[in-house]
ZADREN-580679 format. One record per atom (N, C-alpha, C): x, y negated, z negated. Coordinates in steps of 0.02 Angstrom, whole numbers, plus 50000, padded with zeros to 5 digits. Example, Ala and Ser with C-alpha at 12.3 -4.5 7.8 and 13.67 -1.06 7.14 Angstrom:
506605028449610506155022549610506605016549610506425011249646506845005349643506454999849606
END
This chain:
553514552743311553394545743291553734540943340553404535343352553674530343397554204526043363554664523643403555144518743379554944511843406555134506743369554984499943391555304494843345555134488643355555404483243314555034482843247555414481443195555134480643127555324473543105554814469643086554944462643072554684460543004555114456942967554934454042902554994446542908554424443042914554454435842926554714431942866554684434942806554944431542747555704430642750556034434542792556764434042798556984430042859556524428542903556704425042965556794417542953557384414942970557544407942959557614404143025557384407043079557394403743144558094401743166558584406043153559274404543172559414406043245558974409943277559024411743348559614416143365559894419543317560434424243332560184429943376559564432143365559274437443406559194435243478558974429043486558874426343553559534425843590560044423143556560694422343588561004429143605560934434043560561224440643572560894443943632560234443243638559854446043695560094443143761560164436543762560364433143823561084434943843561534435043794562234436543808562334443843829561974448343797562044455443811561854457043883561324453743908561064455243974561294450344028561624444944008561854440044056561304436344092560744435144056560174431844087560234424244084559914420944131559874413644131559264411244091558784415644081558184414144042558234417743975557744416443932557764419243865557134423443852557174430043863556584434243854556324434843782556754433243733556524433443664556344426443641555764425643609555534419243583555514419343507555614413543478555464412543407554834408343404554274411543389553644407943382553584405343311553414399143304553354396143237552654393543226552344396343175551694393743152551854387743107551544382043123551664375743086552384373343097552564372543161553244370343177553384363143154552854359143143552944352343117553024352143042552994357943009553084358542937552614354042898551964354342915551464350642876551434353442805551384349142757551434351142687550884355942667550284355142696549714359242675549724366342703550184367742750550214374242781550904377342775550944384042771551604387242769551934387142838552594387842839552964388542901553134395942910552924398842965553034405942977553374406843044553934410343044554304411843105554184419043127554144420043192554054426743219554504427643279554984432143274555424433743330555084439143372554964437443435554564441943476554824442143547554874448143574555034449143645554524454043672554714458143720554254463343744554154468543689553534470343677553374475243625553314482343653553444483243718553444489743750552834493843729552254490743743551614493343720551464500343746551084504043707550874510643728550424510243789549964505243788549534503943846549794497543878550324498143916550664492243944550264489244001549924483743987549504480544037549924477444092550534475444076550984472644128551154477944180551274484044157551444489544202550844491544244550254491744213549644493544249549484488444303549594482044289549394476744335549894475244390550514477244381551034475544430550864478544499550804474444551550594477044616551134481044652551764480244632552314483544668552604489544630552314491144573552574496544529553304495144509553454488644501554134486744480554264488344407553724489244369553794490844298553674498244287554104501244247554044508344232554284509544160554104515244133554294516944064554884521944065555404520244027555964524844020555754530843979555844536744006555594542843974555924544243907556544542143898556924543743836556764538843780556774532243796556704527143744555994524243740555584525243791554914522243791554924514943812555494512343832555554505243852555224504143920554894498343927554614496243991555154492344028555354494944086555924492244124555674489144189555984483544209555834480344273556374482244323556144484444381556594485644437556604479244479557144475344474557154468744506557134469244582557304475044610557284475844683556564476944708556114479044663555414479844681555004473644664555244469644617554874463744594554834458544650554224455844661554134450744712554024443844681554064443444614553984437044581553284434144584552774438444583552084436044586551844433344519552194435044465552054432544397551404435244368551124440344399550494443144372550604446244303551194448944291551334451744225551334446344171551524440244190551504434744142550784433044123550334433244172549634432044157549364437144108549554443444118549254448944081549554449944012550184448144002550514449443938550304444143887550004446143831549804441243780550374438943735550964442143742551524440643697552044436143730551894433643790552344429143825553034432243836553044438743851553684442343858554014441543926553664442543982554004441744047554174434444060554764433344088554984426544104555194426244178555014420944212555194420144282555884416944287556324420244323557004417644334557004413844400557074407244396557034403044456557624404144503558164407144478558744408644522558624414844564558444420344530558334426644566557644427044597557184422444576556494422444600556124428844580556344431844526556004437844501555864436944426555504441644398555344441444327555844445844289556054443444230556474447444186556134447944118556304453044081556024453944014556474458443973556344458743908556704463243864556664470443889557244473643894557264480643915557434485343858557414482643797557544486443736558274488843732558694485843774559404488143778559414495743781559004498543827558874505743827559494509943839559984507243875560604511043885560984511743819560954506643776561264507043710560894512043666560234512043671559834516743631560004523943650560054525243715560214531943738560904534143712561364529243707562034530743683562084531043607561514529943573561494530243500561564523543466561554518043504561614511443475560944508243458560954501643451560354497743433560274492043483559674489343490559584483443531560004477643505560264473543550560704468143530560374463343482559724462043491559374457243449559354459443376559164465743364559094468143296559774468943262560274471143299560934472143268561284465543252561054460043282561374453643269561004449343218560424451543195560034447643146560404447243080560614441243058561024440642997560634441542932559974440742933559584441042872559214447642864559224451842915558864458142912558124457342926557924451642954557214450542969556974454943026557424456143074557244460143132557674466443134557334472143137557684478543141557324482943191557624488643205557334493343253557354500343223556794503843225556784510643197556104513843204556004519043163555364522743165554804518343138554244518243174553664514343153553224518543107552974515443055552534518843008551834519443037551564525543035550894526643063550354523343021550494522342957549994519442912550034511942907550524508842941550614501642935550054497942971549884492042946549374488042980549664485243044549234484343093549464482343159549734475243159549474471043115549704464143115549584460843048550004455943032549914451942972549704444842989549634443343053549494436543074548834436143112548424431143095547804430143132547924428043204548514425143216548674422543282549084427343324549154433543301549504438543341548994441643388549094441243454548584443543502548434451043495547804452743503547584459643501547194461243564547494464843610547154467043671547124474643675547174477843616547144485143611547704488443653548294485343651548854487943690549314492443649549204492643583549624496543537550364494843546550554488643529551254486543537551714490143487552324491343509552814494843466553174489843421552794487043374553074482443325552704483343259553064482643205552774483543138552964477543095552474475143057552594469543011552594472342940553114471042903553224474442839552974470542779552814464142786552594460142729551994455942747551584454442696551014450042706551244442842711550764438442719550934431342728551184428242663551694424042670551924420142613551584413442613551594409942557551274403442552551784397742548552414399442545552934394342540553264393442608553324387342630553634386242696554374387842697554604390342754555314391442765555554385942812556144383142796556394377842838557154377742836557444376742896558174376342901558374369042906558904367242872559194360642878559934361442895560184358742952559804354642999559354358743044558884355443076558424358943122558814361843181558584367543206558904370743263558564368343327558914364243365558614361343425558484366643479558894371843481558794377243530558134380643519557954381543456557324384843439556724380743462556804374043459556264369743482556114370943555556634372143595556544373243666556194379843679556414385043642556174391743656555494393243625555284389243576554654390743543554044389443587554134385543640553584384043686553784386443755553414391243780553594394043845553354389643901553774388943952553584385244011553244389644062553204396144048552964400744099552234402544092551954401344033551304404244018550714400244044550724393744036550134389644050549974389544125549354391144140549124390844209548904383744225549034381444284548824374744303548654374644377548294369344398548124368744468548754367844510549234364044484549844362844522550234369244533550304373444481550704379444487550364384944527549694384744532549324389944566548934387244626549164381744655548794378644710548724383344770549234387444783549194392144839548644397344828548584399744766548064404644751547374401444754547324395244732546704391544735546464390944808546924388844852546744387944922546604394744956547004399744939546894406444967546204409044950546014408644886545364411244865544784407244895544874400744901544344396544929544254397945004544804398145040544764399545112544504406545126544684411345083544424418145090543674418345080543434414645031542714414245018542354411245077542624405845105542324402645163542334407245224542874410945232542944415545289542404421045286542334424245229541844429545222541134426845231541004420945203540344417945207540144416245279540614413645318540464411945388540344418245429540714423545414540624429845450539924432745437539734432945374539084435945356538504431545381538564424945374538024420545397537934420945472538494421745509538434422645582538074429045598538224434245560537894440745570537144440245557536954436545504536244435645488535884431545541536244427145575535954423145628535924426845695536214432945696536204436945756536734435045807537284432245784537824430445831538494431945798539024431445838539704432545813540024425845795540524426245752540844420145728541244416845784541324410245776541724406345823542464407745809542794410945855543494412845844543954406845836543774401145863544194395145859544214392345788543724394045748543714391945678543914397645632543614403545645543704409245600544424411645596544744412645653545424415545655545934410945621545944404345637546414399845602546324399845526545694399945503545564400045431545844406445400545734412045433545974418545408546734418745406547064416445459547794416345461548074411745408547764405845401547994400945352547934403745281547384407245267547294410245201547844415345186548004419545236548524424445226549204421445214549374416245253550024413045246550084409345179549554405945159549564402145096549654406845037549374412845042549414417544985550134419544969550594418645016551284420545005551674415344966551424409244962551824403744935551944404344859551524407944823551634408544751552114414044734552344417844784552804423344771553524420744767553904423644721554604421944716555004424844774554854431044792555184434544847554674436144901554574431544948554054432344999554204438145047554854439245060555044444545107554884451545080554774451945015554604458444985553854459544977553454455145005552734455344994552424461945017552754465445063552484471745088552444477045033552814476044978552794480844923552154480344881551774475044891551224473444846550634478244851550634482844898550074487644904550234494344872550804494944839551034501544817550714503944752550394499444714550104501644650549344500744651549034503144704548304502244712547894506044660548184511144628547814515144579547644511244516548084506944492547964503444429547974495844435548254493144488548334485844492547764482544532547384478144501546864474444538547164470144593547754467444582548074463244632548264467244694548494473344683548674477644739548044479444780547494480744745546864482444780546594476344818546674470444789546454464344823546824463544890547464464644889547864463844950547684469145003547564475244980547364480645027546704478845061546214476445022545564474745051545614468445094546064463845078546164458045122546424460245190546904464745190547174467345253546634470845294546234475045259545694478645294545184473745322544994468845281544504463845304544784459845363545414457845359545724453945414545734457945479545894464345474545924468545534545234469545564544754471545523544074472845548543754466545577543804461045540543474454845562543804451945625544454452645631544804450145691544594454045753544564460645745544354464845802543644463245824543194462645775542494461345793542394454345821542814449545800542764442745826542954442445900543444446445919543674446445989543284451446033543114457146003542804462546043542044462546040541754458945990541024458445983540704465345976540954469145927540684475845914540174475245857539524476245869538994475245818539104479245754539284485645762539364489845702539944487345660540464484945693541064482845657540954476445617540484472245639540354466145601540014467845534539614473345535539314475645472539854478245425540304482245453540864484945414541294479145387541424474245429541834468445409541494464645352540844463845356540474460045305540514463545238540394470045237540434473745174541144473845147541634474645192542334474645170542524467845141542254462445172542394455745148542114454545078541504457145065541204456344999541594460244946541814466244965542234470144918542894466544906543174463644958543794459844951543714454144901543154450444905543034444944858542934447544787542604453244781542524456344715543214458244686543674460244729544344461944707544724455744685544614450044718544914443744696544694442144625544034442644614543774441344547544054446144495544144452444514544394457444466545114456044445545494452744487546184450944470546194446544407545724441944403545694437344347545344440444286544834444444299544484447744244544924452944210545414455544245545864460444217546254457544158546424451044162546824447944110546414443344064545854440844088545434436444047544724439044050544514442543997543864445843997543334441943957543454435643945542964431643909542324430843951541764430043917541124429343952541114423043994541474417743971541484411544009541814412344077542254417344084542574418744148542164423944187541904428944151541504434144184540894431144219540604425944189539994422944218540124415844243540744414444261540924407744285540624406544354540394400444365540084398844430540584398444486541234398244470541744397844521541984404544546541664410044525541854416644551541764416844627542234419844661542214419844734541614423644763541424429144732540874433244757540224429344756540074426044700539454422244694539474416144741540054412944745540124407144789540004409044861540254414844882540154417144950539414418244965539054421244918538334422344927537954415844934538164410744895537844404244899537984401044967538614401544990538794398845056538404402245112538324408845106537964412645157537244410145162536914409545105536224407245105536154400045130536654395945115536644388945137536744388445213537264391845238537404391545310536844394845351536504399745321535974403245357535304399745349535254394945304534634391345292534114395545257534314400645220533844405045184533724401945115533134399145105533004394845047532974398744981532574404044977532464407344913533104410244882533524413944920534154416244891534604410444869534594405044910535004399244892534774396344825534114395544816533864392644754534044397044694533974403644704534124408344649534864408044629535314408344678536034408344663536244401444638535964396044668536134389344645535914388244573535344391144554535104390444486535574393844437535824399744456536314403244414536944399044406537184396244461537784391944459537654385644417537064382844424536884376844388536874378044313536594383644292536574385444221537294386244193537704389844231538394390944210538784384444206538704380144257539064373744259538824369044204538174368944191537904364644138538154366844070538174373444059538434376043996539154373943985539564374444038540264372444034540324364944021539884361044052539894353744043539764351843971539294355343939539094353643871539564356543818539894362143835540304365543784541044363843788541274361243845541984359743852542124352443834542754350843816542944343943797542834339043854542834332443836542714327243886543334325643926543374319443950543954317443990543834318544064544384319044102544344319844174543994326344194544104331644155543784338044171543034337444163542804333744113542094332644104541804329044165542154324144190541924320444249541884325044310542394329444317542394334144372541804338944368541654341244308541084345744298540424342244317540384335944298539774332044313539694331144389540254329444423540234328644496540054335144530540334340744503540184347244533539434348744531539114347244474538394348344467538004344044517538214337744524537884333244570537954335644642538554338344658538674340644726538334347344741538084350544690537664356544699536934354444706536744349444668536044347144667535844343844733536284339844763536124336244824535984340944883536424345844898536254350544952535634354644938535524356344874534934360244856534294356344872534284349944854533704345744868533604344844943534164344444980534124343645053533824349845085534034355645061533784361945090533054363145072532884361745009532194362844985531704358145019531934351845030531484346845061531454347445136531744352845164531724354445235532124349445278532544345345246533004341245285533504345845319533734344045377534174348445415534814349745376534924356045354535484357645310536144357645347536134357345414536754357045452537014349945461536684345145430536934338245430537644338145403538104334945439538814335245422538954332545352538594327345332538694324345265538504329345211537944332745219537714337645170538194343545167538444345645225538914351245226539554349445189539804343445201540414341145166540304340945091539734338145070539574337844999539554344844969539234349345004539164356244980539844359644974540274359145025540914362545025541394359544974541374352944966541794349744916541584351944846540924352544836540674354944772540914361944756540914366344806541164373144795541914373244782542274368644815542994368044802543124365744731542744360944708542804358644638542654364344589542164368444608541984374144565542564378944558542924379944614543514384444611544074381344570544154374744574544644371344532544474372244459543844371444442543624372244372543724379344348543664384144393543794391044374544514391844350544984388944387545684389444368545834385544304545484380044294545564376244231545324380344172544754383744181544454387644126544794394344116545114396844168545454403344163546064402644117546034406044061546554405444010546614412043973547004416743998547064423343965547334422843895547174427843855547394428143785548154427743782548414423043742549124421943738549304419243670549874421343645550074419643576550164412143567550404408543618550484401343612549814397843599549304399943635548644397043626548364398743558548434405043537548164407243473548494403643415549144402243419549494398543366549194391543360549114388143416548824381443414548124381443386547714386243407547034386543382547014388043308547444392643284547454394543214547684388743170548184384943193548424379243155547874374043148547524372643203546974367843199546424370143152546264376643155545754379343111545964379043037546584381243024546824381342954546904374342926547114369642969547184362742947546514359842926546004361142967545334358642951545054361842887545194368442880544954371942820545284369242757545924367942760546294365142702546024358342684545894354142735545644347342721544944347642691544534352342715543854352942688543844355442616544334359542600544354362442532544604357442479544894351842501545154346942453544584342942422
END
């Protein structure tokens, strides 16, 4: 039988003793354990539910599978998922993949830290600091019941990871509240690490866009029967590679990122980028016909690997069929730069359908305006190409490339992996509306 955390939310009073004990025991500057509160504003129509949560040391640990450097491993004795800080490069990919908001980025060490289950204490016969310090008995550690239900909360993420946590009681209908309010809990209940944004991922946005442009120019040159202009191609390729390092906490350790190619999409992306860079650079300078074919196929596989990095953590259909995927965008660029009308119309139509669906289904505001402009910037080059106007006109090219850049921005806006913070907000809104309708 597996061991894990056992939690009774009816006893949790949000005192944060577990959080403090975890931080003090390990000497961390960040707080790997969170107290998530459903209905933190204590609305009268809804119950207040607290959940103390850290790493659940899942049986199918997606953080360990996705880590490009193999910095995460499972302790054979305790089953704990441990981070080797000397292997961690601070890429934060584990944060994207974990639905429980467990990994935290330490801005001092530039690496990720997380609950290690106090595994050395467990081996010595002790208990994790968090469970042994809980004054109400809400959080404990022990044998998990095989017959227990996996969750008592609609907002507890389910990614089929089999987390080592058990909930012992069903939902209560009476709110729990501490007086006075615990200000520390207010800080920890909302993670600063989880939300993806254009500002926080600008380097990845530029890297993926420049990579798409690089592959597209290589293939379109091949279709035209010539080699790429090295004065444009090489600087773009070098710039893409350099920019990709900026989101890493430990840039000097980036060489470790190819070590987990068997399970990590990010590791495979980096391997194919290196292969593509080597092949394409050689063929650009040496003009080897066979190698440009190899470079083109390697480039397309590389772009597919970029897309797989995001699909690994966010498998929603809106992301799987998003018009901002690098592979599809590259094919559209190839057909545009090559002046091949029928493939361009076909791919542009697919992108137009996807973009229009997002425009109609997503909320308004600035993002709505961006979606509208993106559609317009796809429609104008399409009309220019179809009407036989010279598609190499600089104005049309700028409109087309800006539109594709906007599409990539929208991809990052829409990319939102399953996460407990998001589910809590969605569930509160849903339950609030249901309560109001039932009155």
